[in-house]
C-alpha positions as a Markdown table, in Angstrom:
| # | Residue | x | y | z |
|---|---|---|---|---|
| 1 | Met | 96.4 | 151.9 | -83.5 |
| 2 | Thr | 95.6 | 155.7 | -82.5 |
| 3 | Arg | 92.0 | 155.4 | -84.5 |
| 4 | Val | 91.8 | 151.7 | -82.4 |
| 5 | Leu | 92.4 | 153.4 | -79.3 |
| 6 | Ala | 90.3 | 156.6 | -80.3 |
| 7 | Phe | 87.2 | 154.1 | -80.9 |
| 8 | Ile | 87.4 | 152.3 | -77.8 |
| 9 | Leu | 87.4 | 155.4 | -75.9 |
| 10 | Leu | 84.2 | 156.7 | -77.8 |
| 11 | Phe | 82.5 | 153.3 | -76.9 |
| 12 | Cys | 83.0 | 153.7 | -73.3 |
| 13 | Leu | 81.7 | 156.8 | -73.3 |
| 14 | Ala | 79.0 | 156.2 | -75.2 |
| 15 | Thr | 77.8 | 152.7 | -73.1 |
| 16 | Gly | 78.6 | 153.8 | -69.8 |
| 17 | Ser | 82.3 | 153.5 | -67.7 |
| 18 | Val | 83.8 | 150.0 | -67.9 |
| 19 | Ala | 82.3 | 147.5 | -65.4 |
| 20 | Val | 82.9 | 147.2 | -61.7 |
| 21 | Glu | 84.5 | 143.5 | -61.0 |
| 22 | Val | 83.4 | 142.2 | -57.5 |
| 23 | Lys | 86.5 | 140.7 | -56.4 |
| 24 | His | 85.4 | 139.3 | -53.2 |
| 25 | Val | 83.0 | 138.8 | -50.9 |
| 26 | Arg | 83.2 | 138.7 | -46.9 |
| 27 | Met | 80.9 | 138.0 | -44.0 |
| 28 | Trp | 81.3 | 139.1 | -40.5 |
| 29 | Pro | 78.3 | 137.8 | -37.9 |
| 30 | Ala | 77.9 | 140.1 | -34.9 |
| 31 | Pro | 75.4 | 139.8 | -31.9 |
| 32 | Asp | 73.0 | 142.5 | -33.4 |
| 33 | Asn | 73.9 | 142.1 | -37.3 |
| 34 | Thr | 75.4 | 140.8 | -40.0 |
| 35 | Arg | 78.4 | 142.7 | -42.2 |
| 36 | Leu | 78.6 | 141.6 | -45.8 |
| 37 | Val | 81.8 | 143.3 | -47.4 |
| 38 | Phe | 82.2 | 143.5 | -51.1 |
| 39 | Asp | 85.7 | 144.0 | -52.3 |
| 40 | Leu | 85.5 | 146.3 | -55.9 |
| 41 | Ser | 87.8 | 147.0 | -58.3 |
| 42 | Ala | 86.1 | 151.0 | -58.4 |
| 43 | Pro | 83.3 | 152.7 | -56.8 |
| 44 | Val | 80.1 | 151.3 | -57.8 |
| 45 | Glu | 76.3 | 152.5 | -58.1 |
| 46 | His | 73.9 | 150.3 | -56.3 |
| 47 | Thr | 70.6 | 149.8 | -54.8 |
| 48 | Ile | 69.3 | 148.2 | -51.7 |
| 49 | Phe | 65.3 | 147.3 | -50.5 |
| 50 | Ser | 63.6 | 144.7 | -48.7 |
| 51 | Leu | 61.3 | 142.4 | -49.7 |
| 52 | Lys | 58.5 | 140.4 | -47.6 |
| 53 | Ala | 56.9 | 136.5 | -48.3 |
| 54 | Pro | 59.6 | 135.7 | -47.9 |
| 55 | Asn | 62.1 | 137.8 | -46.2 |
| 56 | Arg | 65.1 | 138.8 | -48.1 |
| 57 | Val | 67.2 | 141.4 | -49.0 |
| 58 | Val | 67.8 | 142.6 | -52.8 |
| 59 | Ile | 71.1 | 144.7 | -54.0 |
| 60 | Asp | 71.7 | 145.3 | -57.3 |
| 61 | Leu | 75.0 | 147.1 | -59.0 |
| 62 | Lys | 75.1 | 148.9 | -61.5 |
| 63 | Ser | 77.9 | 148.2 | -64.7 |
| 64 | Ser | 79.7 | 145.8 | -62.8 |
| 65 | Arg | 80.3 | 141.9 | -63.1 |
| 66 | Phe | 81.4 | 139.1 | -60.4 |
| 67 | Ser | 83.3 | 135.9 | -62.3 |
| 68 | Gly | 84.3 | 134.2 | -58.7 |
| 69 | Arg | 82.0 | 132.1 | -56.4 |
| 70 | Leu | 81.0 | 133.1 | -53.2 |
| 71 | Pro | 82.7 | 131.5 | -49.8 |
| 72 | Arg | 81.0 | 128.3 | -47.9 |
| 73 | Phe | 79.6 | 130.6 | -45.2 |
| 74 | Asp | 78.5 | 129.4 | -41.8 |
| 75 | Tyr | 75.3 | 131.0 | -41.4 |
| 76 | Ser | 74.4 | 129.2 | -38.1 |
| 77 | Lys | 75.2 | 132.8 | -35.9 |
| 78 | Thr | 73.2 | 135.1 | -38.7 |
| 79 | Arg | 69.7 | 135.5 | -40.0 |
| 80 | Ile | 70.8 | 134.9 | -43.4 |
| 81 | Arg | 69.7 | 131.5 | -44.9 |
| 82 | Ala | 71.2 | 132.1 | -48.2 |
| 83 | Ile | 73.3 | 134.4 | -50.7 |
| 84 | Arg | 72.7 | 134.4 | -54.1 |
| 85 | Phe | 73.3 | 136.4 | -57.4 |
| 86 | Ala | 72.7 | 136.7 | -60.9 |
| 87 | Arg | 73.3 | 138.9 | -64.2 |
| 88 | Arg | 70.1 | 141.3 | -64.6 |
| 89 | Asn | 70.0 | 143.0 | -67.7 |
| 90 | Gln | 73.5 | 143.3 | -69.7 |
| 91 | Asp | 75.1 | 145.4 | -67.4 |
| 92 | Glu | 73.5 | 145.0 | -63.8 |
| 93 | Leu | 74.5 | 142.4 | -61.4 |
| 94 | Arg | 71.5 | 141.2 | -58.4 |
| 95 | Phe | 72.6 | 139.7 | -55.3 |
| 96 | Val | 69.5 | 138.2 | -53.1 |
| 97 | Ile | 70.0 | 137.6 | -49.2 |
| 98 | Asp | 67.6 | 135.0 | -48.4 |
| 99 | Leu | 66.8 | 135.9 | -44.6 |
| 100 | Asn | 65.1 | 133.5 | -41.8 |
| 101 | Asp | 63.6 | 137.1 | -40.0 |
| 102 | Val | 63.3 | 140.4 | -40.8 |
| 103 | Val | 66.5 | 142.9 | -40.6 |
| 104 | Arg | 67.5 | 146.3 | -41.2 |
| 105 | Pro | 69.8 | 146.8 | -43.8 |
| 106 | Lys | 72.0 | 149.9 | -44.6 |
| 107 | Ser | 74.9 | 150.3 | -47.1 |
| 108 | Phe | 77.5 | 152.6 | -47.6 |
| 109 | Ile | 80.9 | 152.7 | -49.7 |
| 110 | Leu | 84.1 | 152.8 | -48.4 |
| 111 | Lys | 87.3 | 154.5 | -50.0 |
| 112 | Pro | 91.0 | 152.3 | -50.3 |
| 113 | Gln | 92.3 | 152.4 | -47.1 |
| 114 | Gly | 95.5 | 150.9 | -46.4 |
| 115 | Asp | 95.7 | 146.9 | -47.6 |
| 116 | Tyr | 91.8 | 147.3 | -48.7 |
| 117 | Gly | 90.6 | 148.9 | -52.4 |
| 118 | His | 87.2 | 150.1 | -53.0 |
| 119 | Arg | 84.3 | 148.4 | -51.0 |
| 120 | Leu | 80.7 | 148.3 | -50.6 |
| 121 | Val | 79.7 | 147.6 | -47.4 |
| 122 | Ile | 76.1 | 145.9 | -46.5 |
| 123 | Asp | 74.6 | 146.3 | -42.4 |
| 124 | Leu | 71.8 | 143.8 | -41.7 |
| 125 | Glu | 70.3 | 144.6 | -38.5 |
| 126 | His | 68.5 | 142.7 | -36.4 |
| 127 | Gly | 65.4 | 144.2 | -34.4 |
| 128 | Lys | 65.0 | 146.2 | -31.0 |
| 129 | Lys | 63.7 | 143.3 | -29.1 |
| 130 | Gln | 67.1 | 141.0 | -29.6 |
| 131 | Ile | 69.3 | 143.4 | -28.6 |
| 132 | Leu | 67.6 | 144.5 | -25.5 |
| 133 | Lys | 67.1 | 141.3 | -24.7 |
| 134 | Lys | 70.8 | 140.5 | -24.0 |
| 135 | Thr | 71.3 | 144.0 | -22.0 |
| 136 | Arg | 69.2 | 142.7 | -18.9 |
| 137 | Lys | 71.1 | 139.7 | -17.2 |
| 138 | Thr | 74.3 | 141.8 | -16.5 |
| 139 | Tyr | 73.2 | 144.3 | -13.4 |
| 140 | Ile | 70.5 | 141.9 | -11.4 |
| 141 | Pro | 70.8 | 143.0 | -7.9 |
| 142 | Gln | 72.8 | 140.4 | -5.4 |
| 143 | Gln | 70.3 | 138.6 | -3.2 |
| 144 | Asn | 71.4 | 141.5 | -0.2 |
| 145 | Gly | 70.5 | 144.2 | -2.3 |
| 146 | Arg | 73.9 | 145.4 | -3.0 |
| 147 | Arg | 75.4 | 144.8 | -6.6 |
| 148 | Asp | 78.8 | 143.8 | -8.5 |
| 149 | Ile | 81.0 | 146.8 | -10.2 |
| 150 | Val | 80.7 | 146.2 | -13.6 |
| 151 | Ile | 83.3 | 147.2 | -16.1 |
| 152 | Ala | 82.8 | 147.0 | -19.8 |
| 153 | Ile | 85.9 | 145.6 | -21.5 |
| 154 | Asp | 86.4 | 147.3 | -24.8 |
| 155 | Ala | 88.7 | 145.0 | -27.7 |
| 156 | Gly | 89.3 | 148.2 | -30.7 |
| 157 | His | 88.4 | 147.2 | -34.0 |
| 158 | Gly | 87.3 | 144.1 | -35.6 |
| 159 | Gly | 85.8 | 142.1 | -38.5 |
| 160 | Asp | 86.5 | 144.0 | -41.6 |
| 161 | Asp | 88.7 | 146.9 | -39.6 |
| 162 | Pro | 91.8 | 145.2 | -38.2 |
| 163 | Gly | 93.1 | 147.9 | -36.4 |
| 164 | Ala | 97.3 | 148.8 | -36.8 |
| 165 | Leu | 99.5 | 145.7 | -38.6 |
| 166 | Gly | 102.6 | 144.2 | -37.7 |
| 167 | Gln | 105.1 | 141.9 | -38.9 |
| 168 | His | 105.0 | 138.3 | -39.1 |
| 169 | Gly | 100.8 | 138.9 | -39.3 |
| 170 | Ala | 100.1 | 140.6 | -36.2 |
| 171 | Arg | 97.0 | 142.3 | -36.3 |
| 172 | Glu | 95.5 | 145.0 | -33.5 |
| 173 | Lys | 92.2 | 143.6 | -34.0 |
| 174 | Asp | 93.3 | 140.1 | -33.0 |
| 175 | Val | 95.8 | 140.8 | -30.2 |
| 176 | Val | 93.5 | 143.4 | -27.9 |
| 177 | Leu | 90.6 | 140.9 | -28.1 |
| 178 | Ala | 93.0 | 138.3 | -26.9 |
| 179 | Ile | 93.8 | 140.7 | -23.9 |
| 180 | Ala | 90.5 | 141.8 | -23.3 |
| 181 | Arg | 89.6 | 138.1 | -23.1 |
| 182 | Arg | 92.0 | 137.6 | -20.6 |
| 183 | Leu | 91.0 | 140.4 | -18.6 |
| 184 | Glu | 87.2 | 139.2 | -18.7 |
| 185 | Lys | 88.4 | 136.0 | -16.8 |
| 186 | Leu | 90.4 | 137.9 | -14.4 |
| 187 | Ile | 87.5 | 140.0 | -13.5 |
| 188 | Arg | 84.7 | 137.3 | -13.2 |
| 189 | Lys | 87.4 | 135.9 | -10.4 |
| 190 | Glu | 87.5 | 139.3 | -8.7 |
| 191 | Pro | 85.0 | 139.5 | -5.7 |
| 192 | Gly | 82.5 | 142.4 | -6.1 |
| 193 | Met | 83.0 | 142.7 | -10.4 |
| 194 | Thr | 81.3 | 141.6 | -13.1 |
| 195 | Pro | 82.6 | 142.1 | -16.6 |
| 196 | Val | 80.9 | 143.1 | -19.7 |
| 197 | Met | 82.6 | 142.6 | -23.3 |
| 198 | Ile | 81.7 | 145.1 | -25.5 |
| 199 | Arg | 82.6 | 142.6 | -28.6 |
| 200 | Thr | 83.3 | 138.9 | -28.0 |
| 201 | Gly | 84.7 | 138.0 | -31.3 |
| 202 | Asp | 85.8 | 138.9 | -34.6 |
| 203 | Tyr | 83.5 | 141.6 | -35.9 |
| 204 | Tyr | 83.3 | 145.5 | -36.4 |
| 205 | Val | 80.9 | 147.4 | -33.3 |
| 206 | Gly | 80.9 | 151.1 | -34.6 |
| 207 | Leu | 82.6 | 153.6 | -32.0 |
| 208 | Lys | 79.0 | 155.1 | -30.5 |
| 209 | Gln | 78.1 | 151.6 | -30.2 |
| 210 | Arg | 80.5 | 151.0 | -28.1 |
| 211 | Val | 79.8 | 153.5 | -25.9 |
| 212 | Arg | 75.8 | 152.7 | -25.9 |
| 213 | Ile | 76.5 | 149.3 | -24.8 |
| 214 | Ala | 78.8 | 150.1 | -21.9 |
| 215 | Arg | 76.0 | 152.7 | -20.5 |
| 216 | Lys | 73.3 | 150.0 | -21.3 |
| 217 | Lys | 75.1 | 147.1 | -19.0 |
| 218 | Arg | 75.3 | 150.3 | -16.6 |
| 219 | Ala | 79.4 | 150.4 | -16.4 |
| 220 | Asp | 80.9 | 151.7 | -14.0 |
| 221 | Leu | 84.0 | 151.8 | -15.8 |
| 222 | Phe | 85.0 | 151.4 | -19.8 |
| 223 | Val | 88.4 | 149.9 | -20.5 |
| 224 | Ser | 89.3 | 150.3 | -24.4 |
| 225 | Ile | 92.1 | 147.9 | -25.3 |
| 226 | His | 94.3 | 149.2 | -28.5 |
| 227 | Ala | 98.0 | 148.7 | -29.9 |
| 228 | Asp | 99.4 | 151.8 | -31.4 |
| 229 | Ala | 101.3 | 152.4 | -34.1 |
| 230 | Phe | 104.0 | 154.7 | -35.8 |
| 231 | Arg | 105.5 | 155.0 | -39.4 |
| 232 | Asn | 109.1 | 154.4 | -37.1 |
| 233 | Gly | 109.5 | 151.1 | -36.3 |
| 234 | Lys | 111.5 | 151.9 | -33.7 |
| 235 | Ala | 108.3 | 153.4 | -31.4 |
| 236 | Arg | 107.8 | 151.7 | -28.6 |
| 237 | Gly | 106.0 | 151.1 | -25.4 |
| 238 | Ser | 102.6 | 151.3 | -23.3 |
| 239 | Ser | 100.1 | 154.6 | -22.8 |
| 240 | Val | 96.9 | 155.2 | -21.0 |
| 241 | Phe | 94.8 | 158.0 | -22.4 |
| 242 | Val | 91.4 | 159.7 | -21.3 |
| 243 | Leu | 89.4 | 162.0 | -22.8 |
| 244 | Ser | 90.5 | 165.7 | -23.0 |
| 245 | Glu | 88.8 | 168.5 | -21.9 |
| 246 | Arg | 88.1 | 169.9 | -25.1 |
| 247 | Gly | 86.6 | 166.6 | -26.7 |
| 248 | Ala | 84.5 | 166.0 | -23.6 |
| 249 | Ser | 82.9 | 169.8 | -23.7 |
| 250 | Ser | 82.0 | 169.3 | -27.6 |
| 251 | Glu | 80.2 | 166.2 | -27.0 |
| 252 | Val | 77.7 | 167.6 | -23.7 |
| 253 | Ala | 75.6 | 169.4 | -26.1 |
| 254 | Ser | 75.2 | 166.2 | -28.7 |
| 255 | Phe | 74.3 | 164.3 | -25.1 |
| 256 | Leu | 72.0 | 166.6 | -24.2 |
| 257 | Ala | 70.0 | 166.9 | -27.3 |
| 258 | Arg | 69.1 | 162.6 | -27.6 |
| 259 | Ser | 66.2 | 162.0 | -25.5 |
| 260 | Glu | 67.6 | 158.6 | -23.8 |
| 261 | Asn | 70.0 | 161.0 | -22.2 |
| 262 | Arg | 67.8 | 163.5 | -20.6 |
| 263 | Ser | 66.6 | 161.4 | -17.4 |
| 264 | Asp | 68.1 | 159.5 | -15.3 |
| 265 | Leu | 71.5 | 160.9 | -15.8 |
| 266 | Ile | 72.8 | 161.8 | -11.8 |
| 267 | Gly | 71.5 | 159.6 | -9.5 |
| 268 | Gly | 67.9 | 158.8 | -11.0 |
| 269 | Ile | 67.2 | 163.0 | -11.3 |
| 270 | Ser | 64.9 | 164.0 | -14.2 |
| 271 | Leu | 66.3 | 166.4 | -16.0 |
| 272 | Asp | 63.3 | 166.8 | -18.1 |
| 273 | Asp | 61.7 | 169.8 | -16.1 |
| 274 | Lys | 65.0 | 172.0 | -15.8 |
| 275 | Asp | 65.8 | 174.5 | -17.9 |
| 276 | Asp | 68.8 | 174.4 | -20.7 |
| 277 | Leu | 71.0 | 176.2 | -18.4 |
| 278 | Leu | 70.8 | 174.1 | -15.2 |
| 279 | Lys | 70.7 | 170.8 | -17.7 |
| 280 | Met | 74.5 | 171.9 | -19.0 |
| 281 | Val | 75.7 | 172.8 | -15.8 |
| 282 | Leu | 74.5 | 169.4 | -14.0 |
| 283 | Val | 75.9 | 167.5 | -17.3 |
| 284 | Asp | 78.9 | 169.3 | -16.8 |
| 285 | Met | 79.4 | 168.8 | -13.2 |
| 286 | Val | 79.0 | 164.7 | -14.1 |
| 287 | Lys | 81.5 | 165.5 | -17.1 |
| 288 | Asn | 83.8 | 167.2 | -15.0 |
| 289 | Ser | 84.0 | 164.4 | -12.0 |
| 290 | Thr | 84.3 | 161.4 | -14.4 |
| 291 | Ile | 87.3 | 162.6 | -16.0 |
| 292 | Glu | 88.7 | 163.2 | -12.4 |
| 293 | Asp | 87.9 | 159.9 | -12.0 |
| 294 | Ser | 88.8 | 158.1 | -15.3 |
| 295 | His | 92.5 | 159.9 | -14.7 |
| 296 | Glu | 92.9 | 158.6 | -11.2 |
| 297 | Ile | 92.5 | 154.9 | -12.6 |
| 298 | Ala | 94.6 | 155.5 | -15.7 |
| 299 | Ser | 97.1 | 156.6 | -13.5 |
| 300 | Arg | 97.2 | 153.4 | -11.3 |
| 301 | Val | 97.0 | 151.2 | -14.7 |
| 302 | Leu | 99.7 | 153.4 | -15.8 |
| 303 | Arg | 102.2 | 152.6 | -12.8 |
| 304 | Asn | 100.9 | 148.8 | -13.5 |
| 305 | Leu | 102.1 | 148.7 | -16.7 |
| 306 | Lys | 105.6 | 149.9 | -16.0 |
| 307 | Gly | 106.4 | 146.3 | -14.5 |
| 308 | Val | 105.1 | 144.9 | -17.8 |
| 309 | Asn | 106.3 | 146.9 | -20.6 |
| 310 | Arg | 108.4 | 150.0 | -20.7 |
| 311 | Leu | 106.0 | 153.2 | -21.1 |
| 312 | His | 105.7 | 155.3 | -24.2 |
| 313 | Lys | 104.9 | 158.3 | -21.9 |
| 314 | Ser | 105.4 | 158.6 | -17.9 |
| 315 | Gln | 102.0 | 160.5 | -17.5 |
| 316 | Val | 98.3 | 159.7 | -18.3 |
| 317 | Glu | 97.6 | 161.5 | -22.3 |
| 318 | Arg | 94.6 | 163.5 | -22.9 |
| 319 | Ala | 93.2 | 163.1 | -26.1 |
| 320 | Gly | 89.8 | 163.2 | -28.1 |
| 321 | Phe | 88.7 | 159.7 | -28.9 |
| 322 | Arg | 84.9 | 159.4 | -29.6 |
| 323 | Val | 85.1 | 155.7 | -27.9 |
| 324 | Leu | 85.6 | 157.7 | -24.4 |
| 325 | Lys | 83.0 | 160.5 | -24.7 |
| 326 | Ala | 80.3 | 158.5 | -22.4 |
| 327 | Pro | 80.1 | 161.7 | -20.0 |
| 328 | Asp | 78.7 | 159.8 | -16.8 |
| 329 | Val | 80.9 | 156.7 | -17.3 |
| 330 | Pro | 84.9 | 156.8 | -16.3 |
| 331 | Ser | 86.8 | 155.8 | -19.5 |
| 332 | Ile | 90.7 | 155.0 | -20.1 |
| 333 | Leu | 91.9 | 154.0 | -23.4 |
| 334 | Val | 95.0 | 151.7 | -23.1 |
| 335 | Glu | 97.5 | 151.5 | -25.7 |
| 336 | Thr | 99.4 | 148.0 | -24.6 |
| 337 | Ala | 102.4 | 148.6 | -27.1 |
| 338 | Phe | 103.6 | 149.7 | -30.8 |
| 339 | Ile | 102.6 | 146.7 | -33.3 |
| 340 | Ser | 104.7 | 148.5 | -35.8 |
| 341 | Asn | 107.4 | 148.1 | -33.6 |
| 342 | Pro | 108.7 | 144.2 | -33.9 |
| 343 | Ala | 109.9 | 143.4 | -30.7 |
| 344 | Glu | 106.7 | 144.4 | -29.5 |
| 345 | Ala | 105.1 | 142.7 | -32.1 |
| 346 | Arg | 106.2 | 139.7 | -31.1 |
| 347 | Lys | 105.6 | 140.1 | -27.4 |
| 348 | Leu | 102.1 | 141.3 | -28.5 |
| 349 | Lys | 101.7 | 137.3 | -29.6 |
| 350 | Ser | 102.8 | 135.7 | -26.8 |
| 351 | Gly | 100.1 | 134.2 | -24.4 |
| 352 | Arg | 102.6 | 135.3 | -21.4 |
| 353 | His | 103.1 | 138.9 | -22.1 |
| 354 | Gln | 99.2 | 139.1 | -22.9 |
| 355 | Gln | 98.2 | 137.8 | -19.4 |
| 356 | Ala | 100.9 | 140.1 | -17.7 |
| 357 | Leu | 99.1 | 142.8 | -19.7 |
| 358 | Ala | 95.5 | 142.0 | -18.1 |
| 359 | Asn | 97.2 | 141.7 | -14.7 |
| 360 | Ala | 98.7 | 144.8 | -15.0 |
| 361 | Ile | 95.1 | 146.4 | -16.3 |
| 362 | Leu | 93.2 | 144.2 | -13.7 |
| 363 | Lys | 95.5 | 145.7 | -10.7 |
| 364 | Gly | 95.0 | 149.5 | -11.7 |
| 365 | Val | 91.6 | 148.6 | -11.5 |
| 366 | Arg | 90.9 | 147.2 | -8.5 |
| 367 | Ser | 93.2 | 149.1 | -6.3 |
| 368 | Tyr | 90.9 | 152.2 | -7.5 |
| 369 | Phe | 87.5 | 150.5 | -6.9 |
| 370 | His | 88.3 | 149.3 | -3.4 |
| 371 | Ala | 89.6 | 153.0 | -2.7 |
| 372 | Asn | 86.8 | 154.0 | -4.3 |
| 373 | Pro | 83.4 | 151.6 | -3.9 |
| 374 | Pro | 80.3 | 153.0 | -5.9 |
| 375 | Pro | 77.8 | 153.5 | -2.8 |
| 376 | Gly | 75.5 | 150.1 | -2.8 |
| 377 | Thr | 78.0 | 148.0 | -4.5 |
| 378 | Leu | 79.5 | 144.7 | -2.6 |
| 379 | Leu | 82.7 | 146.4 | -2.2 |
| 380 | Ala | 81.2 | 149.7 | -0.8 |
| 381 | Gln | 80.4 | 147.3 | 2.5 |
| 382 | Lys | 82.7 | 147.7 | 5.4 |
| 383 | Pro | 85.0 | 144.7 | 5.3 |
| 384 | Lys | 84.5 | 142.1 | 8.3 |
| 385 | Lys | 87.4 | 141.6 | 11.0 |
| 386 | His | 89.0 | 138.7 | 12.6 |
| 387 | Ile | 91.1 | 138.6 | 15.6 |
| 388 | Ile | 93.8 | 135.4 | 15.1 |
| 389 | Thr | 93.7 | 133.6 | 18.0 |
| 390 | Arg | 96.2 | 130.4 | 18.9 |
| 391 | Gly | 96.0 | 127.2 | 16.3 |
| 392 | Glu | 94.0 | 129.0 | 13.7 |
| 393 | Thr | 95.4 | 128.7 | 10.3 |
| 394 | Leu | 94.8 | 130.6 | 6.7 |
| 395 | Ser | 92.9 | 128.1 | 5.3 |
| 396 | Gly | 90.6 | 127.7 | 8.0 |
| 397 | Ile | 90.0 | 131.4 | 8.5 |
| 398 | Ala | 89.1 | 131.5 | 4.8 |
| 399 | Ala | 87.1 | 128.5 | 4.2 |
| 400 | Arg | 85.4 | 130.5 | 7.5 |
| 401 | Tyr | 84.2 | 133.0 | 5.3 |
| 402 | Arg | 84.1 | 131.3 | 2.3 |
| 403 | Ile | 86.8 | 133.4 | 0.4 |
| 404 | Ser | 90.0 | 132.0 | -1.1 |
| 405 | Val | 93.5 | 131.9 | 1.1 |
| 406 | Ala | 94.9 | 133.8 | -2.3 |
| 407 | Leu | 92.3 | 136.7 | -1.8 |
| 408 | Leu | 92.6 | 136.9 | 2.4 |
| 409 | Lys | 96.6 | 137.0 | 1.9 |
| 410 | Arg | 96.3 | 139.7 | -1.0 |
| 411 | Ser | 94.0 | 142.0 | 1.0 |
| 412 | Asn | 96.2 | 141.9 | 4.1 |
| 413 | Gly | 99.4 | 142.1 | 2.4 |
| 414 | Leu | 100.6 | 138.5 | 3.9 |
| 415 | Arg | 103.4 | 137.3 | 1.9 |
| 416 | Ser | 103.5 | 134.3 | 3.7 |
| 417 | Asn | 101.2 | 131.4 | 5.5 |
| 418 | Thr | 102.4 | 132.7 | 9.2 |
| 419 | Leu | 99.9 | 133.5 | 11.3 |
| 420 | His | 100.5 | 135.9 | 14.6 |
| 421 | Val | 98.0 | 135.6 | 17.9 |
| 422 | Gly | 96.0 | 138.9 | 18.0 |
| 423 | Lys | 96.7 | 140.3 | 14.8 |
| 424 | Val | 93.4 | 141.6 | 12.5 |
| 425 | Leu | 92.5 | 140.2 | 9.5 |
| 426 | His | 90.4 | 142.3 | 7.2 |
| 427 | Ile | 88.0 | 139.9 | 5.5 |
| 428 | Pro | 87.2 | 141.3 | 2.1 |
| 429 | Val | 83.7 | 140.8 | 0.4 |
| 430 | Ser | 83.2 | 137.3 | -1.2 |
């Protein structure tokens, strides 16, 4: 028996390592790319290249085998026509991705983490023209020359990255996307505000790409939504984070190094003709102001979350999250609850609780921007005043100014429809 084992070992050493098994192939379509994930039994040596006429991407896996079948993927939202595979030579496996258009392929290997083993990730990135086309419609000025306040809503994780996992199948990527969609609907109804979703479906967006999207959309605020986790299942409560001073300072140098950030940083002022020291001072001023704004918004959101869920910390916390590192965009990260806590995981899966969390975030955001509207926005307009006369009704006044009764009551702190002659009503911008 010993001789047999020794012979097998020598054979493996002579012919190479044992073949890597491709266990599954998964696909995650996104607006600007398509991600393919190969679940492997071990790390694999691979090559990837593109071919034209017709367009296709070829992936060769060394010392590999695939005994299963490819899933029936829906290619309608991708640039893929089909995926096929075949054995090439004795110990090589070839996958061919037939395409409808040109893509830029990238690949990398991921080590085992959580419920996932070794993975080969293939990103098929679309051309720049389509990405830019999608970013132009958000910040079109209003007819009167003033614009909406743009709120970028970032649902954490997504696609092959499920985030934290809770009991009964609760996944962070699902619950935070549900909350983000509810917040989007609320902001869309809010006069003077426009929402922008960083991701609209179950796909992954890189951390730096999330910030780039917000900046391209000219966001006035970046809100990242997450669900916390801890090894102790008893940990509970909501938290709100802003970028720490240390994290922000370390980002300034790389921020200046990118050519796209050398102009239009501060009210359209170009930095191209400024010396390096002045550039650092100017960007540092923007950074400090942005962190102050972020902290004020975070404080208001945290106060409103207190009415929905227990707070994990009573104060706004500071951390070096990469997703918050946009020096010129106020950014907050909301940890809605601990998905690792069974009770909070159940609540996070509840539509009613998701709506309550979205309402709390909106209230905090709304109160800040009504008190601090950016110049040139609709909310920065001076509100009109209306003096109540005999015989007027709330519905009649609301119809006159083309706003809803609910908005009129909310803007004036009215709890009933009763009006008093001579009282001054503030008419919000419609």
